[in-house]
N, CA and C atoms as an extended XYZ file, in Angstrom:
534
Properties=species:S:1:pos:R:3:atomname:S:1:resname:S:1:resid:I:1 pbc="F F F"
N        59.386       88.137      113.413 N   UNK     1
C        59.427       88.931      112.204 CA  UNK     1
C        60.400       88.255      111.228 C   UNK     1
N        59.960       88.165      109.991 N   UNK     2
C        60.771       87.531      108.956 CA  UNK     2
C        60.909       88.511      107.803 C   UNK     2
N        62.122       88.692      107.321 N   UNK     3
C        62.329       89.535      106.143 CA  UNK     3
C        62.753       88.646      104.986 C   UNK     3
N        62.225       88.965      103.824 N   UNK     4
C        62.594       88.240      102.609 CA  UNK     4
C        63.061       89.271      101.598 C   UNK     4
N        64.326       89.146      101.207 N   UNK     5
C        64.960       90.104      100.311 CA  UNK     5
C        65.511       89.397       99.084 C   UNK     5
N        65.905       90.205       98.105 N   UNK     6
C        66.504       89.694       96.882 CA  UNK     6
C        66.226       90.646       95.740 C   UNK     6
N        66.877       90.422       94.611 N   UNK     7
C        66.685       91.305       93.462 CA  UNK     7
C        65.360       91.050       92.749 C   UNK     7
N        65.008       91.946       91.840 N   UNK     8
C        63.791       91.813       91.045 CA  UNK     8
C        63.793       90.487       90.304 C   UNK     8
N        62.658       89.797       90.342 N   UNK     9
C        62.508       88.549       89.612 CA  UNK     9
C        63.084       87.334       90.308 C   UNK     9
N        63.558       87.495       91.523 N   UNK    10
C        64.186       86.375       92.232 CA  UNK    10
C        63.169       85.385       92.789 C   UNK    10
N        61.950       85.832       93.001 N   UNK    11
C        60.931       84.986       93.605 CA  UNK    11
C        60.633       85.349       95.044 C   UNK    11
N        61.204       86.465       95.506 N   UNK    12
C        61.011       86.855       96.902 CA  UNK    12
C        59.550       87.157       97.219 C   UNK    12
N        58.847       87.802       96.320 N   UNK    13
C        57.448       88.141       96.577 CA  UNK    13
C        56.590       86.886       96.629 C   UNK    13
N        56.812       85.976       95.702 N   UNK    14
C        56.057       84.718       95.693 CA  UNK    14
C        56.307       83.943       96.978 C   UNK    14
N        57.572       83.836       97.382 N   UNK    15
C        57.903       83.131       98.615 CA  UNK    15
C        57.281       83.827       99.822 C   UNK    15
N        57.335       85.139       99.851 N   UNK    16
C        56.754       85.888      100.971 CA  UNK    16
C        55.248       85.649      101.066 C   UNK    16
N        54.566       85.627       99.925 N   UNK    17
C        53.113       85.371       99.932 CA  UNK    17
C        52.803       83.968      100.440 C   UNK    17
N        53.567       82.991       99.959 N   UNK    18
C        53.351       81.610      100.404 CA  UNK    18
C        53.589       81.475      101.905 C   UNK    18
N        54.657       82.086      102.392 N   UNK    19
C        54.976       82.018      103.823 CA  UNK    19
C        53.900       82.719      104.652 C   UNK    19
N        53.441       83.853      104.162 N   UNK    20
C        52.385       84.591      104.837 CA  UNK    20
C        51.131       83.730      104.979 C   UNK    20
N        50.774       83.048      103.909 N   UNK    21
C        49.599       82.174      103.936 CA  UNK    21
C        49.817       80.992      104.874 C   UNK    21
N        50.985       80.369      104.781 N   UNK    22
C        51.268       79.177      105.584 CA  UNK    22
C        51.285       79.490      107.077 C   UNK    22
N        51.905       80.613      107.450 N   UNK    23
C        52.025       80.969      108.864 CA  UNK    23
C        50.905       81.875      109.354 C   UNK    23
N        50.026       82.266      108.435 N   UNK    24
C        48.928       83.177      108.747 CA  UNK    24
C        49.443       84.451      109.411 C   UNK    24
N        50.480       85.030      108.758 N   UNK    25
C        51.062       86.283      109.222 CA  UNK    25
C        50.828       87.368      108.181 C   UNK    25
N        50.650       88.605      108.605 N   UNK    26
C        50.488       89.688      107.637 CA  UNK    26
C        51.775       89.891      106.835 C   UNK    26
N        51.603       90.315      105.587 N   UNK    27
C        52.715       90.559      104.673 CA  UNK    27
C        52.797       92.041      104.354 C   UNK    27
N        53.981       92.598      104.553 N   UNK    28
C        54.256       93.972      104.147 CA  UNK    28
C        55.109       93.883      102.890 C   UNK    28
N        54.573       94.355      101.772 N   UNK    29
C        55.306       94.333      100.513 CA  UNK    29
C        55.789       95.746      100.185 C   UNK    29
N        57.078       95.953      100.353 N   UNK    30
C        57.650       97.265      100.072 CA  UNK    30
C        57.484       97.617       98.602 C   UNK    30
N        57.584       96.621       97.740 N   UNK    31
C        57.400       96.858       96.313 CA  UNK    31
C        56.015       97.386       95.991 C   UNK    31
N        54.992       96.831       96.641 N   UNK    32
C        53.633       97.321       96.416 CA  UNK    32
C        53.487       98.759       96.895 C   UNK    32
N        54.070       99.054       98.031 N   UNK    33
C        54.010      100.421       98.555 CA  UNK    33
C        54.734      101.371       97.606 C   UNK    33
N        55.909      100.957       97.107 N   UNK    34
C        56.683      101.784       96.183 CA  UNK    34
C        55.913      102.004       94.877 C   UNK    34
N        55.300      100.925       94.345 N   UNK    35
C        54.517      101.056       93.109 CA  UNK    35
C        53.328      102.000       93.308 C   UNK    35
N        52.718      101.918       94.479 N   UNK    36
C        51.592      102.806       94.785 CA  UNK    36
C        52.069      104.252       94.826 C   UNK    36
N        53.216      104.483       95.450 N   UNK    37
C        53.764      105.842       95.505 CA  UNK    37
C        54.074      106.353       94.097 C   UNK    37
N        54.600      105.473       93.229 N   UNK    38
C        54.895      105.858       91.836 CA  UNK    38
C        53.604      106.210       91.104 C   UNK    38
N        52.593      105.363       91.247 N   UNK    39
C        51.315      105.598       90.572 CA  UNK    39
C        50.672      106.899       91.040 C   UNK    39
N        50.812      107.195       92.317 N   UNK    40
C        50.263      108.448       92.859 CA  UNK    40
C        50.879      109.660       92.175 C   UNK    40
N        52.091      109.478       91.660 N   UNK    41
C        52.785      110.571       90.971 CA  UNK    41
C        52.706      110.427       89.448 C   UNK    41
N        51.920      109.432       88.977 N   UNK    42
C        51.745      109.225       87.543 CA  UNK    42
C        52.985      108.692       86.845 C   UNK    42
N        53.781      107.877       87.542 N   UNK    43
C        55.037      107.362       86.991 CA  UNK    43
C        55.058      105.844       87.024 C   UNK    43
N        55.896      105.262       86.141 N   UNK    44
C        56.154      103.833       86.273 CA  UNK    44
C        57.298      103.654       87.265 C   UNK    44
N        57.603      102.397       87.597 N   UNK    45
C        58.596      102.122       88.634 CA  UNK    45
C        59.982      102.630       88.255 C   UNK    45
N        60.382      102.440       87.000 N   UNK    46
C        61.713      102.898       86.591 CA  UNK    46
C        61.810      104.422       86.691 C   UNK    46
N        60.804      105.136       86.210 N   UNK    47
C        60.805      106.596       86.311 CA  UNK    47
C        60.877      107.042       87.774 C   UNK    47
N        60.119      106.357       88.606 N   UNK    48
C        60.088      106.712       90.021 CA  UNK    48
C        61.422      106.402       90.692 C   UNK    48
N        62.056      105.284       90.292 N   UNK    49
C        63.398      104.963       90.800 CA  UNK    49
C        64.373      106.085       90.459 C   UNK    49
N        64.306      106.555       89.222 N   UNK    50
C        65.217      107.616       88.797 CA  UNK    50
C        64.941      108.912       89.551 C   UNK    50
N        63.686      109.221       89.760 N   UNK    51
C        63.329      110.401       90.557 CA  UNK    51
C        63.861      110.251       91.981 C   UNK    51
N        63.725      109.051       92.528 N   UNK    52
C        64.173      108.803       93.900 CA  UNK    52
C        65.685      108.976       94.051 C   UNK    52
N        66.435      108.789       92.954 N   UNK    53
C        67.885      109.011       93.017 CA  UNK    53
C        68.195      110.446       93.430 C   UNK    53
N        67.365      111.389       92.984 N   UNK    54
C        67.597      112.796       93.294 CA  UNK    54
C        66.790      113.307       94.470 C   UNK    54
N        65.843      112.502       94.932 N   UNK    55
C        64.987      112.915       96.037 CA  UNK    55
C        65.030      111.858       97.141 C   UNK    55
N        65.999      112.001       98.000 N   UNK    56
C        66.210      111.053       99.099 CA  UNK    56
C        64.966      110.871       99.957 C   UNK    56
N        64.128      111.880       99.988 N   UNK    57
C        62.928      111.825      100.832 CA  UNK    57
C        61.991      110.693      100.420 C   UNK    57
N        62.033      110.282       99.162 N   UNK    58
C        61.164      109.203       98.696 CA  UNK    58
C        61.507      107.898       99.403 C   UNK    58
N        62.787      107.534       99.407 N   UNK    59
C        63.199      106.302      100.080 CA  UNK    59
C        62.994      106.397      101.583 C   UNK    59
N        63.280      107.531      102.132 N   UNK    60
C        63.106      107.699      103.582 CA  UNK    60
C        61.630      107.551      103.972 C   UNK    60
N        60.745      108.121      103.159 N   UNK    61
C        59.304      107.983      103.432 CA  UNK    61
C        58.870      106.524      103.320 C   UNK    61
N        59.305      105.864      102.267 N   UNK    62
C        58.970      104.458      102.061 CA  UNK    62
C        59.449      103.611      103.238 C   UNK    62
N        60.693      103.789      103.612 N   UNK    63
C        61.271      102.998      104.695 CA  UNK    63
C        60.575      103.277      106.024 C   UNK    63
N        60.268      104.526      106.271 N   UNK    64
C        59.577      104.877      107.520 CA  UNK    64
C        58.216      104.192      107.583 C   UNK    64
N        57.511      104.162      106.470 N   UNK    65
C        56.207      103.491      106.435 CA  UNK    65
C        56.353      102.005      106.737 C   UNK    65
N        57.346      101.377      106.108 N   UNK    66
C        57.549       99.935      106.287 CA  UNK    66
C        57.944       99.615      107.728 C   UNK    66
N        58.902      100.347      108.264 N   UNK    67
C        59.363      100.092      109.631 CA  UNK    67
C        58.229      100.336      110.627 C   UNK    67
N        57.486      101.406      110.438 N   UNK    68
C        56.377      101.711      111.341 CA  UNK    68
C        55.337      100.591      111.321 C   UNK    68
N        55.015      100.115      110.126 N   UNK    69
C        54.033       99.036      110.022 CA  UNK    69
C        54.572       97.746      110.642 C   UNK    69
N        55.842       97.438      110.393 N   UNK    70
C        56.449       96.231      110.964 CA  UNK    70
C        56.458       96.300      112.493 C   UNK    70
N        56.807       97.455      113.033 N   UNK    71
C        56.804       97.627      114.499 CA  UNK    71
C        55.396       97.414      115.060 C   UNK    71
N        54.408       97.987      114.380 N   UNK    72
C        53.040       97.893      114.895 CA  UNK    72
C        52.510       96.465      114.821 C   UNK    72
N        52.919       95.714      113.803 N   UNK    73
C        52.437       94.342      113.660 CA  UNK    73
C        53.221       93.352      114.519 C   UNK    73
N        54.515       93.604      114.687 N   UNK    74
C        55.355       92.666      115.437 CA  UNK    74
C        55.630       91.413      114.633 C   UNK    74
N        54.762       90.440      114.739 N   UNK    75
C        54.925       89.215      113.955 CA  UNK    75
C        54.357       89.448      112.559 C   UNK    75
N        55.255       89.502      111.585 N   UNK    76
C        54.854       89.747      110.203 CA  UNK    76
C        55.980       89.313      109.278 C   UNK    76
N        55.706       89.410      107.999 N   UNK    77
C        56.707       89.134      106.973 CA  UNK    77
C        56.890       90.432      106.196 C   UNK    77
N        58.143       90.831      106.029 N   UNK    78
C        58.454       92.050      105.289 CA  UNK    78
C        59.242       91.649      104.055 C   UNK    78
N        58.726       92.014      102.909 N   UNK    79
C        59.356       91.661      101.631 CA  UNK    79
C        59.857       92.928      100.966 C   UNK    79
N        61.168       92.948      100.694 N   UNK    80
C        61.789       94.124      100.091 CA  UNK    80
C        63.224       93.813       99.732 C   UNK    80
N        63.797       94.602       98.841 N   UNK    81
C        65.202       94.416       98.484 CA  UNK    81
C        66.115       94.588       99.705 C   UNK    81
N        65.767       95.534      100.575 N   UNK    82
C        66.607       95.856      101.727 CA  UNK    82
C        65.952       95.558      103.067 C   UNK    82
N        64.927       94.725      103.083 N   UNK    83
C        64.161       94.524      104.316 CA  UNK    83
C        65.036       94.192      105.506 C   UNK    83
N        65.915       93.231      105.366 N   UNK    84
C        66.753       92.804      106.483 CA  UNK    84
C        67.594       93.968      107.003 C   UNK    84
N        68.297       94.610      106.114 N   UNK    85
C        69.200       95.683      106.521 CA  UNK    85
C        68.438       96.862      107.111 C   UNK    85
N        67.314       97.203      106.493 N   UNK    86
C        66.513       98.323      106.959 CA  UNK    86
C        65.919       98.048      108.343 C   UNK    86
N        65.384       96.858      108.543 N   UNK    87
C        64.778       96.523      109.830 CA  UNK    87
C        65.827       96.453      110.937 C   UNK    87
N        66.967       95.869      110.622 N   UNK    88
C        68.023       95.793      111.635 CA  UNK    88
C        68.553       97.179      111.985 C   UNK    88
N        68.652       98.040      110.994 N   UNK    89
C        69.111       99.411      111.252 CA  UNK    89
C        68.135      100.147      112.174 C   UNK    89
N        66.858       99.750      112.107 N   UNK    90
C        65.830      100.366      112.948 CA  UNK    90
C        65.744       99.701      114.328 C   UNK    90
N        66.661       98.762      114.612 N   UNK    91
C        66.694       98.117      115.915 CA  UNK    91
C        65.821       96.883      116.044 C   UNK    91
N        65.259       96.416      114.949 N   UNK    92
C        64.441       95.210      114.968 CA  UNK    92
C        65.326       94.004      114.644 C   UNK    92
N        64.852       92.802      114.965 N   UNK    93
C        65.678       91.607      114.765 CA  UNK    93
C        64.944       90.542      113.950 C   UNK    93
N        64.784       90.767      112.673 N   UNK    94
C        64.101       89.769      111.852 CA  UNK    94
C        64.989       88.565      111.553 C   UNK    94
N        64.340       87.451      111.215 N   UNK    95
C        65.029       86.319      110.607 CA  UNK    95
C        65.132       86.701      109.137 C   UNK    95
N        66.352       86.789      108.612 N   UNK    96
C        66.577       87.366      107.282 CA  UNK    96
C        66.860       86.301      106.212 C   UNK    96
N        66.071       86.349      105.156 N   UNK    97
C        66.186       85.414      104.039 CA  UNK    97
C        66.518       86.197      102.775 C   UNK    97
N        67.456       85.677      101.992 N   UNK    98
C        67.815       86.292      100.710 CA  UNK    98
C        67.552       85.270       99.613 C   UNK    98
N        66.740       85.660       98.621 N   UNK    99
C        66.394       84.796       97.491 CA  UNK    99
C        67.050       85.367       96.246 C   UNK    99
N        67.655       84.502       95.438 N   UNK   100
C        68.309       84.975       94.222 CA  UNK   100
C        68.213       83.916       93.123 C   UNK   100
N        68.493       84.352       91.918 N   UNK   101
C        68.579       83.502       90.737 CA  UNK   101
C        69.434       84.252       89.724 C   UNK   101
N        70.004       83.547       88.748 N   UNK   102
C        70.796       84.231       87.724 CA  UNK   102
C        69.973       85.292       86.981 C   UNK   102
N        70.677       86.295       86.524 N   UNK   103
C        70.054       87.444       85.851 CA  UNK   103
C        69.131       87.045       84.697 C   UNK   103
N        69.548       86.116       83.856 N   UNK   104
C        68.730       85.707       82.706 CA  UNK   104
C        67.406       85.090       83.147 C   UNK   104
N        67.443       84.303       84.182 N   UNK   105
C        66.218       83.676       84.697 CA  UNK   105
C        65.300       84.742       85.278 C   UNK   105
N        65.875       85.662       86.024 N   UNK   106
C        65.066       86.733       86.615 CA  UNK   106
C        64.434       87.599       85.531 C   UNK   106
N        65.196       87.893       84.479 N   UNK   107
C        64.667       88.705       83.374 CA  UNK   107
C        63.508       87.991       82.681 C   UNK   107
N        63.631       86.685       82.489 N   UNK   108
C        62.552       85.919       81.856 CA  UNK   108
C        61.297       85.928       82.725 C   UNK   108
N        61.472       85.815       84.022 N   UNK   109
C        60.322       85.851       84.937 CA  UNK   109
C        59.615       87.203       84.872 C   UNK   109
N        60.407       88.259       84.891 N   UNK   110
C        59.824       89.604       84.834 CA  UNK   110
C        59.114       89.823       83.506 C   UNK   110
N        59.721       89.354       82.419 N   UNK   111
C        59.103       89.484       81.097 CA  UNK   111
C        57.744       88.801       81.080 C   UNK   111
N        57.673       87.593       81.630 N   UNK   112
C        56.407       86.872       81.684 CA  UNK   112
C        55.389       87.557       82.571 C   UNK   112
N        55.840       88.068       83.686 N   UNK   113
C        54.941       88.742       84.633 CA  UNK   113
C        54.397       90.044       84.066 C   UNK   113
N        55.294       90.817       83.411 N   UNK   114
C        54.914       92.148       82.950 CA  UNK   114
C        54.457       92.193       81.497 C   UNK   114
N        54.535       91.051       80.797 N   UNK   115
C        54.092       91.005       79.399 CA  UNK   115
C        54.977       91.790       78.454 C   UNK   115
N        56.291       91.764       78.691 N   UNK   116
C        57.248       92.425       77.805 CA  UNK   116
C        58.231       91.373       77.287 C   UNK   116
N        59.007       91.746       76.271 N   UNK   117
C        59.986       90.781       75.774 CA  UNK   117
C        61.168       90.710       76.740 C   UNK   117
N        61.891       89.588       76.666 N   UNK   118
C        62.975       89.325       77.614 CA  UNK   118
C        64.092       90.361       77.518 C   UNK   118
N        64.402       90.817       76.301 N   UNK   119
C        65.457       91.797       76.120 CA  UNK   119
C        65.110       93.116       76.812 C   UNK   119
N        63.881       93.559       76.631 N   UNK   120
C        63.428       94.789       77.300 CA  UNK   120
C        63.426       94.605       78.808 C   UNK   120
N        62.988       93.440       79.236 N   UNK   121
C        62.959       93.143       80.662 CA  UNK   121
C        64.360       93.202       81.255 C   UNK   121
N        65.322       92.616       80.562 N   UNK   122
C        66.703       92.598       81.043 CA  UNK   122
C        67.260       94.019       81.140 C   UNK   122
N        66.995       94.832       80.124 N   UNK   123
C        67.452       96.219       80.123 CA  UNK   123
C        66.837       96.997       81.285 C   UNK   123
N        65.526       96.882       81.445 N   UNK   124
C        64.840       97.595       82.528 CA  UNK   124
C        65.323       97.110       83.893 C   UNK   124
N        65.528       95.802       84.012 N   UNK   125
C        65.983       95.228       85.270 CA  UNK   125
C        67.366       95.763       85.642 C   UNK   125
N        68.258       95.828       84.656 N   UNK   126
C        69.611       96.330       84.908 CA  UNK   126
C        69.589       97.817       85.270 C   UNK   126
N        68.774       98.595       84.558 N   UNK   127
C        68.669      100.027       84.863 CA  UNK   127
C        68.115      100.242       86.268 C   UNK   127
N        67.100       99.476       86.604 N   UNK   128
C        66.490       99.597       87.923 CA  UNK   128
C        67.484       99.186       89.008 C   UNK   128
N        68.194       98.097       88.786 N   UNK   129
C        69.183       97.636       89.769 CA  UNK   129
C        70.286       98.682       89.951 C   UNK   129
N        70.724       99.294       88.852 N   UNK   130
C        71.739      100.341       88.942 CA  UNK   130
C        71.235      101.534       89.720 C   UNK   130
N        70.007      101.937       89.436 N   UNK   131
C        69.401      103.059       90.148 CA  UNK   131
C        69.297      102.757       91.634 C   UNK   131
N        68.805      101.575       91.965 N   UNK   132
C        68.649      101.207       93.366 CA  UNK   132
C        70.004      101.135       94.073 C   UNK   132
N        70.983      100.561       93.403 N   UNK   133
C        72.315      100.441       93.997 CA  UNK   133
C        72.900      101.816       94.317 C   UNK   133
N        72.757      102.758       93.380 N   UNK   134
C        73.251      104.123       93.611 CA  UNK   134
C        72.531      104.763       94.793 C   UNK   134
N        71.212      104.608       94.830 N   UNK   135
C        70.437      105.212       95.910 CA  UNK   135
C        70.782      104.604       97.260 C   UNK   135
N        70.793      103.292       97.332 N   UNK   136
C        71.040      102.633       98.608 CA  UNK   136
C        72.439      102.936       99.124 C   UNK   136
N        73.390      103.018       98.212 N   UNK   137
C        74.758      103.337       98.612 CA  UNK   137
C        74.837      104.771       99.128 C   UNK   137
N        74.208      105.680       98.411 N   UNK   138
C        74.239      107.086       98.776 CA  UNK   138
C        73.491      107.370      100.076 C   UNK   138
N        72.296      106.822      100.196 N   UNK   139
C        71.444      107.135      101.350 CA  UNK   139
C        71.853      106.355      102.596 C   UNK   139
N        72.115      105.065      102.416 N   UNK   140
C        72.326      104.194      103.568 CA  UNK   140
C        73.751      103.656      103.707 C   UNK   140
N        74.553      103.828      102.679 N   UNK   141
C        75.874      103.218      102.698 CA  UNK   141
C        75.793      101.703      102.622 C   UNK   141
N        74.732      101.189      101.960 N   UNK   142
C        74.483       99.754      101.869 CA  UNK   142
C        74.556       99.276      100.429 C   UNK   142
N        74.994       98.059      100.266 N   UNK   143
C        74.988       97.386       98.971 CA  UNK   143
C        73.863       96.359       99.008 C   UNK   143
N        72.823       96.516       98.161 N   UNK   144
C        71.704       95.581       98.216 CA  UNK   144
C        72.101       94.140       97.876 C   UNK   144
N        73.236       93.950       97.251 N   UNK   145
C        73.689       92.605       96.917 CA  UNK   145
C        74.544       91.955       97.991 C   UNK   145
N        74.850       92.689       99.056 N   UNK   146
C        75.663       92.141      100.145 CA  UNK   146
C        74.828       91.125      100.923 C   UNK   146
N        75.268       89.893      100.897 N   UNK   147
C        74.488       88.819      101.521 CA  UNK   147
C        74.992       88.431      102.908 C   UNK   147
N        75.985       89.128      103.410 N   UNK   148
C        76.616       88.729      104.670 CA  UNK   148
C        75.690       88.831      105.886 C   UNK   148
N        74.668       89.643      105.835 N   UNK   149
C        73.783       89.832      106.984 CA  UNK   149
C        72.651       88.809      107.058 C   UNK   149
N        72.508       87.985      106.048 N   UNK   150
C        71.348       87.106      105.958 CA  UNK   150
C        71.539       85.790      106.699 C   UNK   150
N        70.437       85.313      107.269 N   UNK   151
C        70.430       84.053      108.005 CA  UNK   151
C        70.285       82.846      107.081 C   UNK   151
N        69.654       83.046      105.923 N   UNK   152
C        69.409       81.951      104.988 CA  UNK   152
C        69.464       82.487      103.567 C   UNK   152
N        70.229       81.818      102.708 N   UNK   153
C        70.319       82.158      101.284 CA  UNK   153
C        69.631       81.055      100.494 C   UNK   153
N        68.722       81.447       99.590 N   UNK   154
C        68.000       80.488       98.763 CA  UNK   154
C        68.211       80.811       97.292 C   UNK   154
N        68.516       79.796       96.512 N   UNK   155
C        68.664       79.933       95.063 CA  UNK   155
C        67.388       79.417       94.411 C   UNK   155
N        66.662       80.311       93.760 N   UNK   156
C        65.371       79.958       93.182 CA  UNK   156
C        65.454       79.564       91.712 C   UNK   156
N        66.657       79.444       91.167 N   UNK   157
C        66.824       79.190       89.737 CA  UNK   157
C        66.084       77.952       89.262 C   UNK   157
N        66.252       76.856       89.952 N   UNK   158
C        65.669       75.595       89.487 CA  UNK   158
C        64.749       74.962       90.515 C   UNK   158
N        64.274       75.761       91.431 N   UNK   159
C        63.385       75.242       92.470 CA  UNK   159
C        62.033       75.935       92.381 C   UNK   159
N        60.971       75.167       92.440 N   UNK   160
C        59.642       75.805       92.460 CA  UNK   160
C        59.419       76.494       93.808 C   UNK   160
N        58.531       77.461       93.850 N   UNK   161
C        58.289       78.208       95.083 CA  UNK   161
C        57.949       77.326       96.285 C   UNK   161
N        57.201       76.261       96.069 N   UNK   162
C        56.818       75.381       97.170 CA  UNK   162
C        58.036       74.702       97.789 C   UNK   162
N        59.040       74.372       96.973 N   UNK   163
C        60.262       73.770       97.495 CA  UNK   163
C        61.049       74.793       98.322 C   UNK   163
N        61.097       76.037       97.837 N   UNK   164
C        61.759       77.089       98.610 CA  UNK   164
C        61.060       77.292       99.951 C   UNK   164
N        59.734       77.267       99.924 N   UNK   165
C        58.966       77.416      101.153 CA  UNK   165
C        59.313       76.294      102.128 C   UNK   165
N        59.377       75.088      101.638 N   UNK   166
C        59.718       73.946      102.475 CA  UNK   166
C        61.118       74.100      103.078 C   UNK   166
N        62.066       74.534      102.267 N   UNK   167
C        63.431       74.753      102.752 CA  UNK   167
C        63.450       75.825      103.843 C   UNK   167
N        62.706       76.900      103.621 N   UNK   168
C        62.634       77.987      104.596 CA  UNK   168
C        62.006       77.512      105.903 C   UNK   168
N        60.893       76.806      105.797 N   UNK   169
C        60.229       76.311      106.996 CA  UNK   169
C        61.097       75.322      107.759 C   UNK   169
N        61.836       74.478      107.027 N   UNK   170
C        62.759       73.540      107.677 CA  UNK   170
C        63.818       74.303      108.474 C   UNK   170
N        64.402       75.330      107.845 N   UNK   171
C        65.443       76.110      108.539 CA  UNK   171
C        64.860       76.835      109.738 C   UNK   171
N        63.677       77.392      109.588 N   UNK   172
C        63.036       78.069      110.718 CA  UNK   172
C        62.775       77.079      111.846 C   UNK   172
N        62.345       75.879      111.490 N   UNK   173
C        62.111       74.848      112.499 CA  UNK   173
C        63.369       74.497      113.256 C   UNK   173
N        64.497       74.377      112.542 N   UNK   174
C        65.778       74.078      113.181 CA  UNK   174
C        66.181       75.156      114.175 C   UNK   174
N        65.746       76.382      113.902 N   UNK   175
C        66.108       77.514      114.753 CA  UNK   175
C        65.027       77.837      115.789 C   UNK   175
N        63.995       76.997      115.823 N   UNK   176
C        62.916       77.211      116.775 CA  UNK   176
C        62.025       78.396      116.449 C   UNK   176
N        61.929       78.726      115.163 N   UNK   177
C        61.149       79.896      114.744 CA  UNK   177
C        59.791       79.539      114.146 C   UNK   177
N        59.567       78.271      113.868 N   UNK   178
C        58.282       77.886      113.254 CA  UNK   178
C        57.669       76.723      113.990 C   UNK   178
């Protein structure tokens, strides 16, 4: 089991998809599940994040779904801001990867992906990160930016996804995981 974590716009989803394809392993995307839950309630992600601040059951439901699916699959890739911490708390032992890039780069990526201007993207990204940080701290006593639990840290600022994939596969090979 491999977890890939990091903030919005870091490249974690792209890396997780590439790894899933390369290793022919199923991918669990917590973000997709969260977006689906938001859409089911007629909300965008930011609105749903804010609702989740007051309704702990939302995060608990999301996490339970992810952990249950990861347990049932065994060998899989789990992509989420808290995948490593959440899976380990559930007694699982994933190889944990954290992907990051500077805030401005992440905001530009999100702007391009979502078709919004960079300034709006940066504002939404900061609001979402603040909301998530408050929730994760309150519910789990965790800081999503704490990198101490991770087995591998990757900086995606100036590296294309394929290079990150190569770095990840090299590290997994050194550890006898690939």
